C-alpha positions as CSV (number, residue, x, y, z in Angstrom):
1,M,-32.8,-27.9,44.6
2,G,-33.9,-31.0,42.6
3,W,-32.1,-33.5,40.7
4,F,-32.2,-32.0,37.4
5,P,-32.1,-28.4,36.1
6,T,-35.8,-27.3,35.2
7,T,-35.0,-24.4,33.1
8,R,-32.8,-22.9,31.3
9,D,-32.5,-19.1,32.1
10,E,-30.9,-19.1,35.2
11,D,-27.5,-19.8,35.9
12,N,-28.0,-23.7,36.8
13,G,-29.7,-24.3,33.8
14,W,-29.1,-26.6,31.0
15,R,-26.5,-25.5,28.7
16,F,-23.9,-26.4,26.3
17,D,-20.4,-24.5,26.3
18,I,-19.1,-26.9,24.4
19,T,-18.1,-25.8,20.4
20,V,-15.6,-29.1,19.1
21,L,-14.9,-27.2,15.1
22,K,-15.7,-24.0,14.2
23,T,-17.9,-24.3,11.3
24,D,-17.7,-20.2,9.6
25,R,-14.7,-20.2,7.1
26,P,-13.7,-16.2,6.6
27,S,-14.4,-15.0,3.4
28,R,-10.9,-12.8,2.7
29,L,-7.7,-12.5,3.9
30,P,-7.4,-10.3,7.2
31,S,-6.3,-6.8,6.7
32,I,-3.8,-4.1,8.5
33,K,-6.0,-1.4,9.6
34,D,-4.6,2.2,10.4
35,V,-3.2,3.2,7.7
36,V,-4.0,5.0,4.5
37,I,-3.3,4.3,1.0
38,V,-4.0,7.2,-1.7
39,G,-4.0,6.8,-5.0
40,V,-1.4,9.7,-6.6
41,H,-2.8,10.2,-9.9
42,S,-6.5,7.7,-9.4
43,G,-7.1,10.0,-5.9
44,T,-7.9,6.3,-5.2
45,H,-8.3,6.4,-1.2
46,L,-8.2,3.2,1.3
47,T,-8.0,2.5,5.0
48,E,-7.2,-0.8,5.2
49,L,-4.3,-2.4,3.8
50,N,-4.4,-6.0,1.3
51,F,-2.9,-8.8,3.5
52,F,0.0,-9.7,0.4
53,A,0.4,-6.0,-0.2
54,D,2.5,-6.2,4.1
55,V,3.4,-9.6,3.0
56,I,6.0,-7.0,0.5
57,H,6.0,-3.8,2.8
58,E,5.6,-5.2,6.2
59,I,4.5,-2.1,7.2
60,N,3.8,-2.8,10.9
61,Q,8.2,-3.1,10.4
62,L,8.2,0.8,9.6
63,Q,9.4,3.0,12.2
64,P,8.5,6.2,12.7
65,Y,9.0,8.8,9.3
66,E,10.5,6.9,8.1
67,F,10.6,6.7,4.2
68,R,10.6,3.6,1.7
69,V,9.9,3.8,-2.3
70,F,9.2,1.0,-4.3
71,D,8.9,0.4,-7.6
72,I,6.8,-3.6,-8.6
73,K,5.9,-4.9,-11.7
74,H,4.9,-8.4,-13.2
75,A,7.6,-10.9,-12.8
76,H,5.8,-12.0,-16.5
77,P,3.3,-9.9,-17.7
78,P,-0.3,-11.4,-19.0
79,P,0.0,-11.6,-22.6
80,N,-2.9,-9.1,-22.9
81,L,-0.8,-6.4,-20.6
82,S,0.7,-3.7,-22.9
83,L,4.4,-3.5,-22.6
84,T,4.5,-0.1,-23.4
85,N,4.2,1.6,-20.6
86,D,7.1,3.6,-19.4
87,L,6.6,2.5,-15.8
88,E,7.2,-1.5,-17.0
89,K,10.2,-0.4,-18.9
90,Q,11.8,2.6,-16.6
91,P,10.8,1.8,-13.5
92,N,12.8,5.3,-12.3
93,D,11.3,7.3,-15.0
94,R,7.7,9.1,-13.5
95,A,7.7,12.7,-14.4
96,D,5.2,12.5,-17.3
97,T,2.3,11.7,-15.4
98,T,-0.4,11.0,-18.5
99,T,1.9,7.7,-19.9
100,T,-1.0,5.1,-19.6
101,T,-2.0,1.0,-19.4
102,T,-4.3,-0.7,-21.6
103,T,-5.1,-4.2,-21.8
104,A,-6.3,-5.6,-25.5
105,E,-9.6,-7.1,-23.2
106,P,-10.7,-8.3,-19.7
107,P,-8.3,-11.1,-17.9
108,D,-9.1,-14.5,-17.7
109,E,-7.2,-15.8,-15.5
110,V,-7.5,-16.4,-11.6
111,I,-4.7,-14.8,-10.0
112,N,-4.1,-16.5,-6.7
113,V,-0.4,-16.4,-4.5
114,P,0.8,-19.9,-3.8
115,L,2.7,-21.3,-0.9
116,K,6.4,-21.9,-1.6
117,R,6.8,-25.5,-2.4
118,A,9.7,-25.4,0.5
119,C,8.6,-23.5,3.1
120,A,8.4,-24.2,6.6
121,L,4.6,-25.3,6.8
122,N,4.7,-27.7,3.8
123,L,7.9,-29.5,5.7
124,V,5.7,-29.6,9.0
125,I,3.2,-31.4,6.8
126,I,5.1,-33.5,5.5
127,A,6.8,-34.7,9.0
128,S,3.7,-35.1,10.3
129,V,2.7,-37.5,7.6
130,L,5.9,-39.3,8.2
131,M,5.5,-39.3,11.8
132,T,1.8,-41.3,11.1
133,A,3.4,-43.5,9.4
134,G,6.1,-44.2,11.8
135,L,3.9,-44.7,14.6
136,F,1.1,-47.0,12.3
137,A,3.9,-49.2,11.5
138,W,5.4,-48.7,15.6
139,A,1.5,-50.0,16.4
140,G,1.1,-52.6,14.2
141,S,5.0,-53.9,15.1
142,I,3.7,-54.5,19.2
143,G,0.5,-55.7,18.1
144,D,-1.5,-53.3,18.8
145,G,-4.7,-53.5,16.8
146,V,-6.6,-50.6,19.1
147,A,-4.1,-48.3,18.6
148,M,-3.4,-48.7,15.0
149,I,-7.3,-48.0,14.8
150,A,-7.3,-44.8,16.4
151,I,-4.5,-43.7,14.9
152,A,-5.8,-44.0,11.4
153,T,-9.3,-42.8,12.6
154,M,-7.1,-39.6,14.1
155,S,-6.0,-39.3,10.8
156,L,-8.9,-39.3,8.5
157,S,-11.0,-36.9,10.7
158,T,-7.5,-33.9,10.4
159,S,-7.5,-35.5,6.3
160,L,-11.5,-34.5,6.2
161,A,-11.6,-31.4,8.2
162,C,-8.7,-29.7,6.1
163,L,-10.7,-30.9,2.9
164,S,-13.5,-29.2,4.0
165,S,-11.9,-25.7,4.5
166,S,-9.5,-26.3,1.4
167,W,-8.8,-22.4,0.0
168,K,-6.6,-20.6,-1.8
169,P,-6.4,-17.1,-1.9
170,V,-7.5,-14.9,-5.4
171,L,-6.6,-11.3,-6.4
172,S,-8.7,-9.0,-8.0
173,A,-8.1,-8.1,-11.8
174,R,-9.4,-5.0,-14.3
175,P,-12.3,-6.5,-15.3
176,T,-12.3,-3.6,-18.4
177,S,-9.4,-2.3,-21.2
178,A,-10.1,1.2,-21.0
179,E,-6.4,4.0,-21.1
180,V,-6.0,4.6,-17.2
181,P,-2.8,6.2,-15.7
182,P,0.1,5.1,-13.8
183,G,-0.6,2.5,-10.6
184,D,1.2,5.1,-8.1
185,I,-0.1,4.6,-4.4
186,V,1.5,6.4,-1.1
187,I,1.1,4.7,1.9
188,S,0.8,6.9,5.0
189,T,1.1,5.3,8.9
190,R,-0.2,5.5,12.2
191,N,3.2,7.0,13.1
192,R,3.3,8.8,10.6
193,A,5.7,7.3,8.5
194,M,5.3,6.8,4.6
195,V,5.6,4.1,1.8
196,V,5.2,5.4,-2.1
197,V,4.7,2.3,-4.6
198,H,5.2,3.1,-8.3
199,C,3.6,0.9,-10.5
200,T,0.8,-0.7,-12.9
201,E,-3.2,-0.1,-12.5
202,E,-3.2,-3.4,-12.7
203,I,-1.2,-4.4,-9.6
204,T,-2.5,-1.5,-7.9
205,R,-5.6,-3.4,-8.1
206,E,-4.8,-6.6,-7.8
207,L,-2.5,-6.0,-4.0
208,Y,-4.0,-2.4,-2.8
209,S,-7.1,-1.3,-3.8
210,G,-9.1,-5.1,-4.9
211,T,-10.3,-7.2,-2.4
212,E,-8.2,-10.7,-1.4
213,N,-10.8,-13.5,-1.3
214,C,-10.4,-17.1,-0.3
215,R,-12.2,-19.4,-3.1
216,Y,-12.4,-22.5,-1.2
217,R,-12.8,-26.3,-3.3
218,L,-16.2,-26.8,-1.8
219,S,-19.7,-25.3,-0.8
220,D,-20.6,-24.9,2.3
221,R,-23.4,-27.9,2.2
222,P,-20.7,-30.4,1.2
223,H,-17.9,-28.2,3.7
224,R,-20.4,-29.2,6.8
225,A,-20.9,-32.8,6.0
226,L,-17.1,-33.3,5.5
227,L,-16.7,-30.9,8.8
228,G,-19.7,-33.3,10.2
229,T,-18.1,-36.7,9.4
230,S,-14.3,-35.4,10.6
231,T,-16.1,-34.3,14.1
232,V,-17.5,-38.4,14.4
233,L,-14.1,-39.9,13.8
234,L,-13.0,-37.3,16.1
235,M,-14.3,-38.0,19.2
236,A,-14.4,-41.8,17.7
237,S,-10.2,-41.4,17.9
238,V,-10.4,-39.8,21.6
239,V,-12.2,-43.0,22.8
240,L,-9.8,-45.4,20.6
241,F,-6.6,-44.0,22.2
242,S,-7.9,-44.1,25.9
243,N,-7.9,-47.6,24.9
244,C,-4.6,-48.3,23.5
245,G,-1.4,-50.2,24.9
246,W,0.6,-47.9,27.1
247,T,3.5,-47.6,25.3
248,M,1.5,-46.1,21.9
249,Q,-0.1,-43.7,24.1
250,T,2.9,-42.2,25.5
251,A,4.4,-41.9,22.1
252,I,1.3,-40.6,20.3
253,G,1.2,-38.0,23.1
254,V,4.5,-36.9,22.6
255,S,4.4,-36.2,19.0
256,Y,1.3,-34.6,18.5
257,M,2.7,-32.8,21.2
258,I,5.2,-31.9,18.9
259,L,3.3,-31.5,16.2
260,N,1.4,-29.0,18.1
261,I,4.2,-27.3,19.4
262,L,5.7,-26.8,15.2
263,Y,2.6,-25.9,13.8
264,W,2.1,-22.5,16.3
265,A,6.1,-21.6,15.9
266,V,6.1,-21.2,12.7
267,P,3.4,-18.6,11.6
268,L,4.3,-16.7,14.7
269,L,8.7,-17.4,14.3
270,M,8.9,-17.8,10.5
271,D,8.4,-15.1,7.6
272,R,5.5,-14.7,6.0
273,R,8.0,-13.6,2.8
274,D,9.6,-17.0,3.3
275,T,6.4,-18.7,3.4
276,W,4.1,-16.7,-0.1
277,D,5.5,-17.3,-3.3
278,M,5.2,-13.7,-4.1
279,S,7.2,-14.5,-7.6
280,R,4.6,-13.0,-9.5
281,Y,6.0,-9.6,-9.0
282,V,9.4,-8.4,-9.3
283,I,10.7,-6.4,-6.4
284,E,12.4,-3.4,-5.8
285,Q,13.1,-1.2,-3.1
286,R,15.3,2.4,-2.3
287,G,15.2,4.6,0.3
288,P,14.1,9.0,-1.0
289,A,16.4,10.0,-4.0
290,F,17.6,13.2,-2.1
291,P,20.3,12.0,1.0
292,P,18.6,11.9,4.0
293,S,18.4,15.0,6.4
294,L,21.0,15.4,9.4
295,K,17.3,16.2,11.4
296,K,15.9,14.6,13.7
297,P,13.0,12.3,11.6
298,N,10.5,14.5,11.5
299,F,6.2,14.7,9.6
300,T,7.8,17.1,6.9
301,Q,10.6,16.3,6.2
302,T,8.8,12.3,5.1
303,L,6.1,14.2,3.9
304,W,8.8,16.1,1.3
305,Y,9.8,12.9,0.2
306,A,6.9,11.6,-1.1
307,V,6.0,15.1,-2.7
308,Q,9.7,14.9,-4.2
309,E,9.1,11.4,-5.0
310,T,5.7,10.9,-6.9
311,K,6.1,14.7,-8.6
312,C,2.9,15.5,-7.2
313,T,0.1,16.6,-4.6
314,E,-2.9,16.5,-5.2
315,W,-3.0,13.1,-3.7
316,V,-2.0,15.4,0.1
317,A,-5.6,16.6,0.1
318,T,-7.5,13.3,-0.9
319,G,-6.0,11.3,2.1
320,K,-6.4,14.1,4.2
321,L,-2.6,13.7,5.1
322,A,-1.2,17.3,6.0
323,P,-3.0,19.6,7.9
324,V,-5.7,21.5,6.4
325,S,-4.6,25.0,6.0
326,R,-3.5,28.1,3.4
327,W,-0.1,27.6,4.8
328,W,0.3,24.2,4.6
329,D,-1.2,24.6,1.3
330,R,1.9,27.3,0.3
331,W,4.5,25.7,2.2
332,L,2.9,22.0,-0.6
333,E,3.2,24.8,-3.2
334,E,7.1,25.4,-2.9
335,A,7.4,21.7,-2.1
336,L,6.4,21.3,-5.1
337,E,8.7,23.6,-7.0
338,N,12.0,22.5,-5.7
339,C,11.0,18.7,-6.4
340,E,14.7,18.8,-7.8
341,N,16.2,21.0,-5.6
342,V,19.0,19.3,-3.7
343,A,19.8,22.8,-1.1
344,W,15.8,23.6,-0.4
345,D,15.2,22.9,3.3
346,P,11.4,21.7,3.6
347,V,11.7,22.3,7.7
348,D,12.6,25.6,7.4
349,A,10.2,26.2,4.3
350,K,7.3,24.9,7.0
351,D,8.6,27.5,9.9
352,R,8.7,30.3,7.6
353,W,5.2,30.0,6.7
354,M,4.2,29.0,10.1
355,A,5.6,32.0,11.4
356,M,4.0,34.1,8.5
357,G,0.4,32.3,9.4
358,V,0.9,33.7,13.8
359,Q,1.7,37.0,12.5
360,T,-1.6,36.8,10.3
361,S,-3.2,36.0,13.1
362,K,-2.4,38.0,15.8
363,E,-3.0,41.2,13.1
364,Q,-6.5,39.7,12.6
365,M,-6.8,39.7,16.4
366,A,-5.5,42.6,16.4
367,A,-8.0,44.3,14.0
368,A,-10.9,42.5,16.1
369,T,-10.2,44.3,19.2
370,T,-10.4,47.8,17.0
371,R,-13.7,47.0,15.5
372,R,-14.9,46.0,18.6
373,Q,-13.8,49.8,20.3
374,T,-15.2,51.4,17.7
375,A,-18.6,49.6,17.5
376,P,-21.3,51.9,19.3
377,A,-22.2,52.1,23.0
378,L,-24.9,50.3,25.1
379,V,-26.5,52.5,27.4
380,G,-29.8,52.3,29.2
381,G,-30.4,49.2,27.7
382,R,-30.6,50.8,24.2
383,R,-28.2,51.4,21.5
384,K,-27.1,55.1,21.3
385,M,-26.0,56.3,17.6
386,P,-24.7,59.5,18.0
387,R,-22.3,60.7,15.2
388,T,-19.2,60.6,16.8
389,D,-16.7,59.9,14.6
390,E,-17.0,56.0,16.5
391,A,-20.7,55.5,15.3
392,E,-19.6,57.5,11.6
393,H,-16.7,54.9,11.9
394,W,-19.3,52.1,12.2
395,F,-22.0,52.9,10.2
396,N,-19.2,53.4,7.2
397,A,-17.9,49.8,7.9
398,V,-21.7,48.1,7.5
399,Y,-22.5,50.2,4.4
400,A,-18.8,48.9,3.2
401,A,-19.1,45.2,4.1
402,V,-22.8,45.7,2.2
403,Q,-21.4,46.7,-0.5
404,E,-19.3,43.8,-0.9
405,I,-22.9,41.0,-1.2
406,P,-22.7,40.1,-4.6
407,A,-25.7,40.8,-6.8
408,G,-28.2,37.9,-6.9
409,K,-27.0,36.7,-3.5
410,V,-28.4,37.9,0.5
411,T,-27.1,37.8,3.7
412,S,-28.3,38.3,7.5
413,Y,-27.9,41.1,10.0
414,G,-26.1,38.5,12.1
415,H,-24.2,38.1,9.5
416,I,-22.5,40.9,8.2
417,A,-22.4,41.6,12.1
418,L,-19.4,38.7,12.2
419,L,-17.6,39.4,9.6
420,L,-17.1,43.5,11.4
421,G,-16.1,41.0,14.6
422,E,-18.7,41.6,16.3
423,P,-21.6,38.5,16.4
424,K,-24.1,40.1,18.2
425,R,-24.4,43.0,17.3
426,P,-27.0,42.0,14.4
427,R,-30.0,44.8,15.4
428,Q,-27.2,47.5,15.2
429,V,-26.3,46.6,11.0
430,G,-30.6,46.8,10.9
431,I,-31.0,50.2,12.6
432,C,-27.5,51.5,10.3
433,L,-29.9,50.1,7.1
434,K,-32.4,51.4,8.2
435,H,-31.1,55.7,8.2
436,L,-28.4,55.0,4.9
437,P,-29.7,58.2,2.8
438,G,-31.2,58.5,0.0
439,S,-29.5,58.1,-3.5
440,D,-29.9,61.6,-3.8
441,S,-27.6,62.3,-1.3
442,D,-24.7,64.1,-1.5
443,N,-23.3,61.2,1.6
444,Y,-20.3,58.6,0.1
445,F,-22.3,56.1,0.7
446,H,-26.3,56.0,-0.3
447,A,-29.0,54.1,-1.5
448,G,-27.3,54.1,-4.8
449,N,-24.6,52.0,-4.0
450,V,-24.8,50.4,-1.1
451,P,-27.2,47.5,-1.7
452,W,-29.2,46.9,1.1
453,Q,-32.0,45.0,-0.4
454,R,-29.7,41.8,0.1
455,V,-29.5,42.2,3.8
456,V,-32.6,40.3,5.8
457,N,-32.8,37.9,8.7
458,A,-31.3,34.9,9.7
459,K,-34.7,33.2,8.8
460,G,-34.2,34.7,5.3
461,M,-38.0,36.9,5.9
462,V,-37.3,40.2,4.5
463,S,-38.2,42.5,7.6
464,H,-39.5,45.7,7.5
465,R,-38.5,49.2,7.9
466,G,-41.1,51.0,7.1
467,P,-44.2,51.1,5.1
468,G,-43.9,49.1,1.7
469,S,-39.7,49.2,2.8
470,A,-40.4,45.4,2.4
471,Q,-41.9,45.4,-1.3
472,R,-39.6,47.3,-2.6
473,Q,-37.0,44.7,-1.0
474,A,-38.6,42.0,-2.5
475,D,-39.3,43.3,-6.5
476,A,-35.1,44.6,-5.8
477,L,-34.0,41.6,-5.5
478,R,-35.9,40.1,-8.1
479,E,-34.4,42.1,-10.4
480,E,-31.2,40.3,-9.3
481,G,-32.7,37.2,-10.0
482,V,-33.7,36.0,-6.5
483,D,-36.4,34.1,-6.4
484,V,-38.9,35.5,-3.3
485,A,-41.7,33.5,-2.0
486,E,-44.5,35.7,-0.4
487,D,-47.0,34.1,2.5
488,A,-50.3,33.9,2.9
489,M,-49.3,37.0,5.5
490,G,-47.6,39.3,3.6
491,E,-44.6,38.5,4.4
492,F,-41.7,38.0,1.6
493,Y,-39.0,34.8,2.5
494,I,-35.8,34.1,0.2
495,D,-34.2,30.3,0.4
496,L,-30.8,31.0,2.2
497,G,-29.8,27.9,0.8
498,R,-29.9,28.4,-2.6
499,F,-29.0,32.1,-2.3
500,G,-27.6,32.3,1.0
501,W,-24.2,34.2,1.3
502,F,-22.2,33.5,4.0
503,P,-18.8,33.8,4.0
504,S,-15.7,33.7,6.8
505,M,-13.9,36.8,5.3
506,L,-13.9,39.8,3.1
507,A,-12.4,39.9,0.4
508,S,-11.2,43.6,1.0
509,E,-10.2,41.8,3.6
510,R,-8.2,39.2,2.5
511,E,-6.5,41.3,-0.5
512,E,-4.9,43.7,2.7
513,M,-3.7,40.7,4.0
514,D,-1.3,40.0,1.3
515,M,-1.4,35.9,0.5
516,S,-2.5,35.5,3.9
517,D,-5.2,34.4,5.9
518,V,-6.6,33.5,9.6
519,D,-4.4,30.4,11.0
520,V,-6.0,26.8,9.9
521,D,-8.2,26.5,13.3
522,E,-10.0,29.5,13.5
523,M,-11.4,29.3,9.4
524,D,-12.1,26.5,9.8
525,E,-14.4,26.8,12.5
526,A,-15.2,29.6,11.4
527,D,-16.4,28.3,7.6
528,A,-18.2,25.4,10.0
529,G,-19.8,27.9,12.2
530,T,-20.9,30.4,10.2
531,R,-24.3,29.6,9.1
532,G,-24.8,28.7,13.2
533,I,-23.5,32.3,14.7
534,A,-25.8,34.4,11.7
535,S,-28.9,32.9,13.3
């Protein structure tokens, strides 16, 4: 190896691994992740909590399934903010969700949240100034001129650095005078704690849905110039400190050590509410309106408290705060009906609905097994379709399912088989339709009451069941308003994206279930995979 590195890419090459001061400035205050914020009336959906909102709520301090209610209003509403809102006058009266807040004109003020004058951070700054003045006077009293210059240089360096990054937080304001519903929101944490906030839309915009910006006094170019000057002065002060007397080196070292400890301890140990001046808002905190349950805390109870407090349930679906299930929908409907019923038990009601869902799921599985057992058998690699009672049952099931296809829609052979619990038997569906009796037949099912033309293959193409059958089927579909395209080969196609009919369950089965459906997971999988299975 030579005396000097000859490259810059290898490990032994030239490198510069030191950054004296950070030049980038954040554009906004840090936010809290892993939370869901939903507008009760506005439908707003957010996934992070702004800094000053967290100063109020302290989301990370909430216990699992804890529930809190906050009533927030302006301590001194702006003159252009109407006070006719019932929420500003009566924080506990929220039955009328149509109450609106109006503004005479867009607000012109810059909304900022300052530090408290007597906060710990300001006290540390005052202590720093006094210590610096004391060290400077001490150095002068013992005749240490180098120490005096070093202290002055260091003080000027830190002052320029602070000036270059001087900023203040600015909140968002509503730029419109349109009428809007109340700004009530619900906050849900990762550990299923919930917070309901009753406030106006102006406060929602300031604290929750708007962006908290850092407004700097200087633009980027003056900021970098001052920061560069500060860096040069910092290096000069380090050289000067190393050449001052031992007494002042010790005093300065101990002083800066104490200041560093104080600057570290203030943000770590002090409550943020003791630092930031939130007197712009009047904040009232309380628990649920109903007495706490004696049962172990759980999500159902917490969700019930939130529904009781908001007097509506639409926000639950907006924020996806409850399982996507018809049984949960039934529970939410019952919870809304019992908002004023102290004796209603949300957990017992949920257990009752879930038990009903399990029972219905078992019945559906039994029905699917029955359909599977009654399907025609496979013999010698071909479908044996004797007119036995079981085969007759299968034919009738296919014809009955096809009758439920609405006019102007088409579906596939595979989807009819899927609806009958036999997704692997689309060919047998086609055989059934091929042997459909004519309209002049005395059979219960015939071409006059079974819309055979509404079943095509998985690609949307009309199948050829016999001479001229494809043309007849295309003509019948056109009469129902279905657009049928014909290619150069004479094949007929239907756009399944426009005219496809792919439900997860037959309408007749839904009626037989008497207000019941299959389990939510099965329904979701069926809805998501219907098109793929049918194809």
